[in-house]
Legacy VTK file of the C-alpha trace (Angstrom):
# vtk DataFile Version 3.0
C-alpha trace
ASCII
DATASET POLYDATA
POINTS 63 float
-122.072 112.166 -133.991
-120.663 115.658 -134.526
-124.136 117.074 -135.144
-125.298 115.956 -131.694
-122.497 117.903 -130.021
-123.746 121.212 -131.426
-127.483 120.641 -130.941
-129.138 122.010 -127.862
-131.307 119.581 -125.871
-134.316 121.819 -126.527
-133.792 121.416 -130.281
-133.101 117.683 -130.020
-136.368 117.125 -128.170
-138.488 118.897 -130.753
-136.569 117.399 -133.682
-137.464 113.964 -132.378
-141.118 114.965 -131.971
-141.120 116.414 -135.502
-139.780 113.174 -136.966
-142.400 111.110 -135.128
-145.566 113.185 -135.507
-144.763 116.117 -137.778
-145.326 119.836 -137.365
-148.691 119.392 -135.635
-147.022 117.255 -132.984
-144.418 119.953 -132.320
-147.118 122.603 -131.921
-149.174 120.306 -129.705
-146.184 119.501 -127.485
-144.421 122.868 -127.365
-147.192 125.287 -128.196
-146.562 128.896 -129.117
-143.236 128.862 -127.299
-141.639 126.895 -130.131
-143.026 129.221 -132.793
-141.874 132.262 -130.816
-138.291 130.958 -130.521
-138.269 130.015 -134.204
-139.452 133.500 -135.209
-137.027 135.211 -132.838
-134.074 133.188 -134.136
-134.748 134.165 -137.743
-135.455 137.791 -136.834
-132.080 138.139 -135.116
-130.211 136.200 -137.789
-131.659 138.159 -140.677
-131.157 141.484 -138.906
-127.472 140.721 -138.551
-127.094 139.447 -142.112
-129.106 142.033 -143.998
-128.902 145.164 -141.838
-125.937 145.161 -139.456
-123.219 143.704 -141.711
-123.999 145.945 -144.722
-124.179 148.961 -142.395
-120.767 148.163 -140.930
-119.305 147.688 -144.413
-120.649 151.051 -145.585
-119.311 152.802 -142.468
-115.889 151.226 -142.991
-115.694 149.114 -139.850
-115.470 145.908 -141.864
-113.185 145.614 -144.922
LINES 1 64
63 0 1 2 3 4 5 6 7 8 9 10 11 12 13 14 15 16 17 18 19 20 21 22 23 24 25 26 27 28 29 30 31 32 33 34 35 36 37 38 39 40 41 42 43 44 45 46 47 48 49 50 51 52 53 54 55 56 57 58 59 60 61 62
Protein backbone atom coordinates (compact mmCIF):
# COMPACT_ATOMS: atom_id res chain seq x y z
CA UNK A 1 0.00 0.00 0.00
CA UNK A 2 2.73 2.47 0.96
CA UNK A 3 4.66 1.73 -2.23
CA UNK A 4 1.71 2.83 -4.37
CA UNK A 5 1.65 6.23 -2.70
CA UNK A 6 5.19 7.04 -3.84
CA UNK A 7 4.97 5.61 -7.37
CA UNK A 8 4.16 7.93 -10.21
CA UNK A 9 1.36 6.83 -12.56
CA UNK A 10 3.86 6.78 -15.43
CA UNK A 11 5.97 4.24 -13.53
CA UNK A 12 2.96 2.20 -12.42
CA UNK A 13 1.78 1.85 -16.01
CA UNK A 14 5.09 0.55 -17.29
CA UNK A 15 5.66 -1.66 -14.24
CA UNK A 16 2.39 -3.40 -15.02
CA UNK A 17 3.37 -3.81 -18.68
CA UNK A 18 6.77 -5.17 -17.62
CA UNK A 19 5.17 -7.78 -15.37
CA UNK A 20 2.80 -8.89 -18.13
CA UNK A 21 5.02 -8.93 -21.22
CA UNK A 22 8.57 -8.19 -20.11
CA UNK A 23 11.11 -5.68 -21.34
CA UNK A 24 10.10 -6.07 -24.99
CA UNK A 25 6.54 -5.13 -24.09
CA UNK A 26 7.73 -1.96 -22.34
CA UNK A 27 9.79 -0.94 -25.37
CA UNK A 28 6.91 -1.75 -27.72
CA UNK A 29 4.43 0.27 -25.65
CA UNK A 30 6.59 3.22 -24.58
CA UNK A 31 9.30 3.25 -27.20
CA UNK A 32 12.48 5.26 -26.83
CA UNK A 33 10.79 7.65 -24.42
CA UNK A 34 11.00 5.08 -21.63
CA UNK A 35 14.67 4.36 -22.30
CA UNK A 36 15.43 8.09 -22.42
CA UNK A 37 13.78 8.73 -19.03
CA UNK A 38 15.52 5.70 -17.53
CA UNK A 39 18.92 6.91 -18.79
CA UNK A 40 18.27 10.48 -17.67
CA UNK A 41 17.23 9.38 -14.18
CA UNK A 42 20.43 7.41 -13.65
CA UNK A 43 22.60 10.14 -15.18
CA UNK A 44 21.25 12.73 -12.74
CA UNK A 45 21.33 10.39 -9.76
CA UNK A 46 24.89 9.25 -10.35
CA UNK A 47 26.09 12.79 -11.03
CA UNK A 48 24.78 13.87 -7.66
CA UNK A 49 26.15 10.84 -5.83
CA UNK A 50 29.59 10.57 -7.39
CA UNK A 51 30.43 14.13 -8.46
CA UNK A 52 28.44 16.77 -6.59
CA UNK A 53 28.48 15.33 -3.05
CA UNK A 54 32.24 14.55 -3.02
CA UNK A 55 32.94 18.00 -4.49
CA UNK A 56 30.91 19.68 -1.76
CA UNK A 57 32.66 17.62 0.92
CA UNK A 58 36.10 18.58 -0.41
CA UNK A 59 35.14 22.27 -0.57
CA UNK A 60 33.85 22.14 3.01
CA UNK A 61 30.18 22.88 2.37
CA UNK A 62 29.13 19.52 3.80
CA UNK A 63 30.62 18.16 7.05
